Structures are given as C-alpha cells and as structure tokens.
N, CA, C and O atoms as a GROMACS GRO file, in nm:
protein
  348
    1MET      N    1  19.326  -6.932  -1.458
    1MET     CA    2  19.248  -6.837  -1.382
    1MET      C    3  19.131  -6.787  -1.466
    1MET      O    4  19.019  -6.778  -1.416
    2ARG      N    5  19.155  -6.753  -1.591
    2ARG     CA    6  19.047  -6.706  -1.678
    2ARG      C    7  18.943  -6.814  -1.702
    2ARG      O    8  18.823  -6.786  -1.707
    3ALA      N    9  18.990  -6.938  -1.715
    3ALA     CA   10  18.898  -7.049  -1.739
    3ALA      C   11  18.803  -7.065  -1.621
    3ALA      O   12  18.683  -7.084  -1.639
    4ARG      N   13  18.857  -7.058  -1.500
    4ARG     CA   14  18.773  -7.072  -1.381
    4ARG      C   15  18.670  -6.960  -1.375
    4ARG      O   16  18.553  -6.984  -1.344
    5ALA      N   17  18.711  -6.838  -1.404
    5ALA     CA   18  18.619  -6.725  -1.404
    5ALA      C   19  18.510  -6.744  -1.509
    5ALA      O   20  18.393  -6.713  -1.484
    6ALA      N   21  18.548  -6.795  -1.626
    6ALA     CA   22  18.450  -6.817  -1.732
    6ALA      C   23  18.349  -6.925  -1.690
    6ALA      O   24  18.229  -6.911  -1.714
    7LEU      N   25  18.399  -7.032  -1.629
    7LEU     CA   26  18.310  -7.138  -1.583
    7LEU      C   27  18.216  -7.089  -1.474
    7LEU      O   28  18.097  -7.118  -1.476
    8THR      N   29  18.271  -7.014  -1.382
    8THR     CA   30  18.189  -6.961  -1.274
    8THR      C   31  18.083  -6.866  -1.327
    8THR      O   32  17.970  -6.867  -1.280
    9ALA      N   33  18.119  -6.787  -1.425
    9ALA     CA   34  18.024  -6.690  -1.481
    9ALA      C   35  17.912  -6.757  -1.558
    9ALA      O   36  17.800  -6.706  -1.561
   10THR      N   37  17.940  -6.871  -1.620
   10THR     CA   38  17.839  -6.938  -1.702
   10THR      C   39  17.761  -7.046  -1.629
   10THR      O   40  17.654  -7.086  -1.673
   11ALA      N   41  17.814  -7.092  -1.516
   11ALA     CA   42  17.747  -7.199  -1.441
   11ALA      C   43  17.628  -7.141  -1.365
   11ALA      O   44  17.634  -7.031  -1.310
   12THR      N   45  17.521  -7.217  -1.364
   12THR     CA   46  17.404  -7.175  -1.288
   12THR      C   47  17.403  -7.248  -1.155
   12THR      O   48  17.463  -7.355  -1.142
   13ALA      N   49  17.338  -7.193  -1.060
   13ALA     CA   50  17.332  -7.254  -0.928
   13ALA      C   51  17.260  -7.388  -0.935
   13ALA      O   52  17.163  -7.402  -1.009
   14PRO      N   53  17.307  -7.486  -0.859
   14PRO     CA   54  17.240  -7.615  -0.859
   14PRO      C   55  17.099  -7.602  -0.801
   14PRO      O   56  17.071  -7.517  -0.717
   15VAL      N   57  17.014  -7.690  -0.849
   15VAL     CA   58  16.876  -7.692  -0.799
   15VAL      C   59  16.879  -7.757  -0.661
   15VAL      O   60  16.938  -7.864  -0.644
   16SER      N   61  16.818  -7.695  -0.565
   16SER     CA   62  16.809  -7.750  -0.431
   16SER      C   63  16.662  -7.762  -0.395
   16SER      O   64  16.590  -7.663  -0.387
   17VAL      N   65  16.620  -7.885  -0.375
   17VAL     CA   66  16.479  -7.909  -0.346
   17VAL      C   67  16.468  -7.961  -0.204
   17VAL      O   68  16.541  -8.053  -0.165
   18SER      N   69  16.379  -7.905  -0.128
   18SER     CA   70  16.355  -7.947   0.009
   18SER      C   71  16.241  -8.048   0.009
   18SER      O   72  16.132  -8.018  -0.039
   19ARG      N   73  16.265  -8.164   0.063
   19ARG     CA   74  16.162  -8.266   0.070
   19ARG      C   75  16.133  -8.296   0.217
   19ARG      O   76  16.224  -8.333   0.291
   20PRO      N   77  16.009  -8.280   0.259
   20PRO     CA   78  15.974  -8.304   0.399
   20PRO      C   79  16.016  -8.444   0.444
   20PRO      O   80  15.993  -8.542   0.373
   21GLY      N   81  16.076  -8.452   0.561
   21GLY     CA   82  16.116  -8.581   0.617
   21GLY      C   83  16.232  -8.646   0.545
   21GLY      O   84  16.265  -8.761   0.574
   22GLY      N   85  16.296  -8.577   0.454
   22GLY     CA   86  16.410  -8.632   0.383
   22GLY      C   87  16.370  -8.715   0.263
   22GLY      O   88  16.438  -8.709   0.160
   23GLY      N   89  16.264  -8.791   0.272
   23GLY     CA   90  16.218  -8.872   0.160
   23GLY      C   91  16.325  -8.968   0.113
   23GLY      O   92  16.420  -8.997   0.185
   24PRO      N   93  16.309  -9.018  -0.008
   24PRO     CA   94  16.403  -9.117  -0.060
   24PRO      C   95  16.543  -9.060  -0.080
   24PRO      O   96  16.640  -9.136  -0.082
   25LEU      N   97  16.556  -8.930  -0.095
   25LEU     CA   98  16.687  -8.870  -0.119
   25LEU      C   99  16.776  -8.869   0.005
   25LEU      O  100  16.895  -8.842  -0.006
   26ALA      N  101  16.720  -8.897   0.121
   26ALA     CA  102  16.796  -8.892   0.246
   26ALA      C  103  16.916  -8.988   0.245
   26ALA      O  104  17.013  -8.965   0.317
   27THR      N  105  16.910  -9.093   0.165
   27THR     CA  106  17.019  -9.191   0.161
   27THR      C  107  17.132  -9.150   0.067
   27THR      O  108  17.236  -9.215   0.064
   28LEU      N  109  17.112  -9.044  -0.009
   28LEU     CA  110  17.210  -9.001  -0.109
   28LEU      C  111  17.301  -8.892  -0.056
   28LEU      O  112  17.264  -8.816   0.034
   29SER      N  113  17.422  -8.885  -0.112
   29SER     CA  114  17.511  -8.773  -0.081
   29SER      C  115  17.451  -8.646  -0.142
   29SER      O  116  17.360  -8.654  -0.225
   30VAL      N  117  17.500  -8.533  -0.100
   30VAL     CA  118  17.450  -8.406  -0.152
   30VAL      C  119  17.465  -8.401  -0.304
   30VAL      O  120  17.372  -8.360  -0.374
   31ARG      N  121  17.580  -8.441  -0.355
   31ARG     CA  122  17.604  -8.436  -0.499
   31ARG      C  123  17.514  -8.535  -0.572
   31ARG      O  124  17.462  -8.504  -0.679
   32GLU      N  125  17.495  -8.655  -0.516
   32GLU     CA  126  17.405  -8.752  -0.578
   32GLU      C  127  17.262  -8.697  -0.582
   32GLU      O  128  17.191  -8.718  -0.680
   33GLN      N  129  17.221  -8.626  -0.477
   33GLN     CA  130  17.090  -8.563  -0.475
   33GLN      C  131  17.076  -8.461  -0.586
   33GLN      O  132  16.976  -8.459  -0.658
   34GLU      N  133  17.178  -8.375  -0.601
   34GLU     CA  134  17.174  -8.273  -0.706
   34GLU      C  135  17.161  -8.337  -0.844
   34GLU      O  136  17.078  -8.297  -0.925
   35VAL      N  137  17.244  -8.438  -0.868
   35VAL     CA  138  17.243  -8.505  -0.998
   35VAL      C  139  17.109  -8.576  -1.020
   35VAL      O  140  17.052  -8.568  -1.129
   36ALA      N  141  17.059  -8.646  -0.918
   36ALA     CA  142  16.933  -8.718  -0.931
   36ALA      C  143  16.817  -8.623  -0.959
   36ALA      O  144  16.732  -8.652  -1.043
   37GLU      N  145  16.814  -8.511  -0.889
   37GLU     CA  146  16.705  -8.414  -0.910
   37GLU      C  147  16.708  -8.357  -1.051
   37GLU      O  148  16.603  -8.344  -1.114
   38LEU      N  149  16.826  -8.323  -1.100
   38LEU     CA  150  16.836  -8.266  -1.234
   38LEU      C  151  16.802  -8.371  -1.340
   38LEU      O  152  16.734  -8.341  -1.438
   39ALA      N  153  16.849  -8.495  -1.320
   39ALA     CA  154  16.818  -8.602  -1.415
   39ALA      C  155  16.668  -8.631  -1.415
   39ALA      O  156  16.608  -8.651  -1.520
   40ALA      N  157  16.608  -8.634  -1.296
   40ALA     CA  158  16.464  -8.659  -1.286
   40ALA      C  159  16.384  -8.547  -1.349
   40ALA      O  160  16.271  -8.568  -1.394
   41ALA      N  161  16.441  -8.426  -1.353
   41ALA     CA  162  16.374  -8.311  -1.414
   41ALA      C  163  16.384  -8.314  -1.566
   41ALA      O  164  16.326  -8.230  -1.634
   42GLY      N  165  16.459  -8.412  -1.620
   42GLY     CA  166  16.465  -8.428  -1.765
   42GLY      C  167  16.594  -8.385  -1.830
   42GLY      O  168  16.606  -8.391  -1.953
   43LEU      N  169  16.693  -8.340  -1.752
   43LEU     CA  170  16.820  -8.300  -1.811
   43LEU      C  171  16.902  -8.422  -1.849
   43LEU      O  172  16.899  -8.524  -1.780
   44SER      N  173  16.976  -8.412  -1.959
   44SER     CA  174  17.067  -8.519  -2.001
   44SER      C  175  17.191  -8.516  -1.912
   44SER      O  176  17.215  -8.418  -1.841
   45SER      N  177  17.270  -8.621  -1.917
   45SER     CA  178  17.395  -8.625  -1.840
   45SER      C  179  17.485  -8.507  -1.880
   45SER      O  180  17.550  -8.446  -1.794
   46ARG      N  181  17.489  -8.478  -2.006
   46ARG     CA  182  17.572  -8.367  -2.053
   46ARG      C  183  17.521  -8.234  -1.996
   46ARG      O  184  17.601  -8.150  -1.954
   47GLN      N  185  17.390  -8.214  -1.995
   47GLN     CA  186  17.333  -8.091  -1.941
   47GLN      C  187  17.358  -8.080  -1.791
   47GLN      O  188  17.389  -7.972  -1.741
   48VAL      N  189  17.345  -8.191  -1.720
   48VAL     CA  190  17.373  -8.192  -1.576
   48VAL      C  191  17.520  -8.158  -1.553
   48VAL      O  192  17.553  -8.079  -1.465
   49ALA      N  193  17.608  -8.218  -1.632
   49ALA     CA  194  17.751  -8.193  -1.619
   49ALA      C  195  17.783  -8.045  -1.640
   49ALA      O  196  17.862  -7.986  -1.565
   50GLU      N  197  17.723  -7.986  -1.741
   50GLU     CA  198  17.746  -7.844  -1.767
   50GLU      C  199  17.693  -7.758  -1.653
   50GLU      O  200  17.758  -7.663  -1.611
   51ARG      N  201  17.576  -7.791  -1.603
   51ARG     CA  202  17.513  -7.714  -1.496
   51ARG      C  203  17.596  -7.719  -1.367
   51ARG      O  204  17.611  -7.617  -1.299
   52LEU      N  205  17.649  -7.838  -1.335
   52LEU     CA  206  17.722  -7.857  -1.210
   52LEU      C  207  17.873  -7.847  -1.226
   52LEU      O  208  17.947  -7.865  -1.129
   53VAL      N  209  17.919  -7.819  -1.347
   53VAL     CA  210  18.062  -7.808  -1.380
   53VAL      C  211  18.134  -7.938  -1.339
   53VAL      O  212  18.229  -7.937  -1.261
   54LEU      N  213  18.085  -8.048  -1.396
   54LEU     CA  214  18.143  -8.181  -1.376
   54LEU      C  215  18.163  -8.245  -1.511
   54LEU      O  216  18.115  -8.194  -1.612
   55SER      N  217  18.235  -8.357  -1.513
   55SER     CA  218  18.245  -8.433  -1.638
   55SER      C  219  18.120  -8.520  -1.652
   55SER      O  220  18.053  -8.551  -1.553
   56THR      N  221  18.090  -8.557  -1.773
   56THR     CA  222  17.975  -8.644  -1.799
   56THR      C  223  17.993  -8.777  -1.728
   56THR      O  224  17.897  -8.834  -1.676
   57ARG      N  225  18.115  -8.827  -1.726
   57ARG     CA  226  18.142  -8.955  -1.660
   57ARG      C  227  18.113  -8.946  -1.509
   57ARG      O  228  18.059  -9.040  -1.451
   58THR      N  229  18.150  -8.834  -1.447
   58THR     CA  230  18.123  -8.815  -1.305
   58THR      C  231  17.972  -8.811  -1.280
   58THR      O  232  17.924  -8.870  -1.183
   59VAL      N  233  17.900  -8.743  -1.365
   59VAL     CA  234  17.753  -8.738  -1.353
   59VAL      C  235  17.696  -8.879  -1.362
   59VAL      O  236  17.613  -8.918  -1.281
   60ASP      N  237  17.741  -8.956  -1.461
   60ASP     CA  238  17.691  -9.092  -1.478
   60ASP      C  239  17.724  -9.180  -1.357
   60ASP      O  240  17.645  -9.267  -1.320
   61THR      N  241  17.841  -9.158  -1.296
   61THR     CA  242  17.878  -9.233  -1.175
   61THR      C  243  17.785  -9.198  -1.060
   61THR      O  244  17.734  -9.287  -0.991
   62HIS      N  245  17.761  -9.069  -1.038
   62HIS     CA  246  17.669  -9.026  -0.931
   62HIS      C  247  17.528  -9.079  -0.957
   62HIS      O  248  17.460  -9.123  -0.864
   63LEU      N  249  17.485  -9.076  -1.082
   63LEU     CA  250  17.353  -9.124  -1.117
   63LEU      C  251  17.341  -9.274  -1.093
   63LEU      O  252  17.240  -9.322  -1.042
   64GLY      N  253  17.444  -9.348  -1.129
   64GLY     CA  254  17.446  -9.493  -1.104
   64GLY      C  255  17.441  -9.525  -0.955
   64GLY      O  256  17.371  -9.617  -0.914
   65ASN      N  257  17.514  -9.448  -0.876
   65ASN     CA  258  17.510  -9.467  -0.730
   65ASN      C  259  17.370  -9.438  -0.676
   65ASN      O  260  17.320  -9.511  -0.590
   66ALA      N  261  17.309  -9.333  -0.726
   66ALA     CA  262  17.173  -9.298  -0.683
   66ALA      C  263  17.075  -9.409  -0.722
   66ALA      O  264  16.991  -9.448  -0.640
   67TYR      N  265  17.085  -9.460  -0.843
   67TYR     CA  266  16.997  -9.570  -0.887
   67TYR      C  267  17.010  -9.688  -0.791
   67TYR      O  268  16.910  -9.744  -0.746
   68ARG      N  269  17.134  -9.725  -0.762
   68ARG     CA  270  17.160  -9.841  -0.676
   68ARG      C  271  17.101  -9.819  -0.536
   68ARG      O  272  17.034  -9.907  -0.483
   69LYS      N  273  17.126  -9.702  -0.478
   69LYS     CA  274  17.077  -9.674  -0.343
   69LYS      C  275  16.925  -9.664  -0.336
   69LYS      O  276  16.865  -9.700  -0.235
   70LEU      N  277  16.864  -9.616  -0.444
   70LEU     CA  278  16.719  -9.598  -0.445
   70LEU      C  279  16.643  -9.718  -0.502
   70LEU      O  280  16.520  -9.723  -0.495
   71GLY      N  281  16.716  -9.813  -0.558
   71GLY     CA  282  16.652  -9.933  -0.612
   71GLY      C  283  16.577  -9.910  -0.742
   71GLY      O  284  16.475  -9.973  -0.767
   72VAL      N  285  16.628  -9.818  -0.825
   72VAL     CA  286  16.567  -9.792  -0.955
   72VAL      C  287  16.669  -9.820  -1.065
   72VAL      O  288  16.788  -9.835  -1.037
   73SER      N  289  16.622  -9.827  -1.189
   73SER     CA  290  16.714  -9.860  -1.297
   73SER      C  291  16.704  -9.766  -1.418
   73SER      O  292  16.764  -9.793  -1.522
   74SER      N  293  16.629  -9.657  -1.403
   74SER     CA  294  16.617  -9.565  -1.516
   74SER      C  295  16.580  -9.426  -1.467
   74SER      O  296  16.538  -9.408  -1.353
   75ARG      N  297  16.596  -9.328  -1.555
   75ARG     CA  298  16.557  -9.191  -1.523
   75ARG      C  299  16.406  -9.180  -1.504
   75ARG      O  300  16.359  -9.103  -1.420
   76VAL      N  301  16.331  -9.257  -1.580
   76VAL     CA  302  16.185  -9.256  -1.566
   76VAL      C  303  16.146  -9.305  -1.427
   76VAL      O  304  16.063  -9.243  -1.360
   77ALA      N  305  16.205  -9.417  -1.384
   77ALA     CA  306  16.176  -9.471  -1.252
   77ALA      C  307  16.221  -9.373  -1.143
   77ALA      O  308  16.154  -9.359  -1.041
   78LEU      N  309  16.333  -9.307  -1.166
   78LEU     CA  310  16.382  -9.208  -1.071
   78LEU      C  311  16.284  -9.092  -1.059
   78LEU      O  312  16.252  -9.049  -0.948
   79ALA      N  313  16.236  -9.043  -1.171
   79ALA     CA  314  16.140  -8.931  -1.171
   79ALA      C  315  16.010  -8.972  -1.101
   79ALA      O  316  15.952  -8.892  -1.027
   80ARG      N  317  15.965  -9.094  -1.124
   80ARG     CA  318  15.843  -9.142  -1.058
   80ARG      C  319  15.862  -9.150  -0.907
   80ARG      O  320  15.773  -9.113  -0.831
   81LEU      N  321  15.979  -9.198  -0.865
   81LEU     CA  322  16.008  -9.213  -0.722
   81LEU      C  323  16.015  -9.076  -0.654
   81LEU      O  324  15.962  -9.057  -0.545
   82LEU      N  325  16.081  -8.981  -0.719
   82LEU     CA  326  16.100  -8.850  -0.658
   82LEU      C  327  15.975  -8.765  -0.665
   82LEU      O  328  15.953  -8.679  -0.580
   83GLY      N  329  15.893  -8.788  -0.767
   83GLY     CA  330  15.772  -8.709  -0.781
   83GLY      C  331  15.804  -8.563  -0.809
   83GLY      O  332  15.920  -8.528  -0.831
   84PRO      N  333  15.704  -8.479  -0.808
   84PRO     CA  334  15.730  -8.337  -0.834
   84PRO      C  335  15.807  -8.274  -0.719
   84PRO      O  336  15.782  -8.306  -0.603
   85PRO      N  337  15.901  -8.184  -0.750
   85PRO     CA  338  15.978  -8.117  -0.646
   85PRO      C  339  15.890  -8.031  -0.557
   85PRO      O  340  15.792  -7.972  -0.602
   86VAL      N  341  15.924  -8.026  -0.430
   86VAL     CA  342  15.856  -7.940  -0.335
   86VAL      C  343  15.946  -7.820  -0.310
   86VAL      O  344  16.057  -7.836  -0.260
   87ALA      N  345  15.898  -7.701  -0.344
   87ALA     CA  346  15.982  -7.581  -0.330
   87ALA      C  347  15.990  -7.535  -0.187
   87ALA      O  348  16.057  -7.436  -0.158
   0.00000   0.00000   0.00000
C-alpha cells in the first residue's frame, strides 16, 4: 500500500497530445501513443518507464509495436513522423 502511494505521488501525468484528424497515431493503442510521444520528445526508455510507471521492457515492447505500425525503425524517424506536438 505504501509503495503504491509513493509511486502515485512521484509519477507525473502522461503527456496527452491532440493531433487533428488523428494523424499517424490513430493506428496506435492509447499506451503506444503515450510511449511514442514521450520517446519522440527525447525521453529514454527508462525515463518513459518511470513517467508512466511501467517496466523498461514494457516500454520497449510498446515502442517496437509503434515502430512496426508506423513503418519507422528509430526514435529519430518517429520524431520526424510525429513532428512537433499540437497542444
């Protein structure tokens, strides 16, 4: 119980970016979108995992799924595809 409270207290809210018309992220699950957006913003897998309270392996799995669905093979290509976030 204390561990959950500590995690909740230290975790920050996930970044949610609205993209007109859904854009390329429309094919991704909500979690894949969150992971892809954070990775494209320059966060490491470990930083994404800490932010979303996931394991690094889970982040890498979501990121791999996003790469496959979007037809990219790197964080750089992902960032180029997503472009700057629209608030």
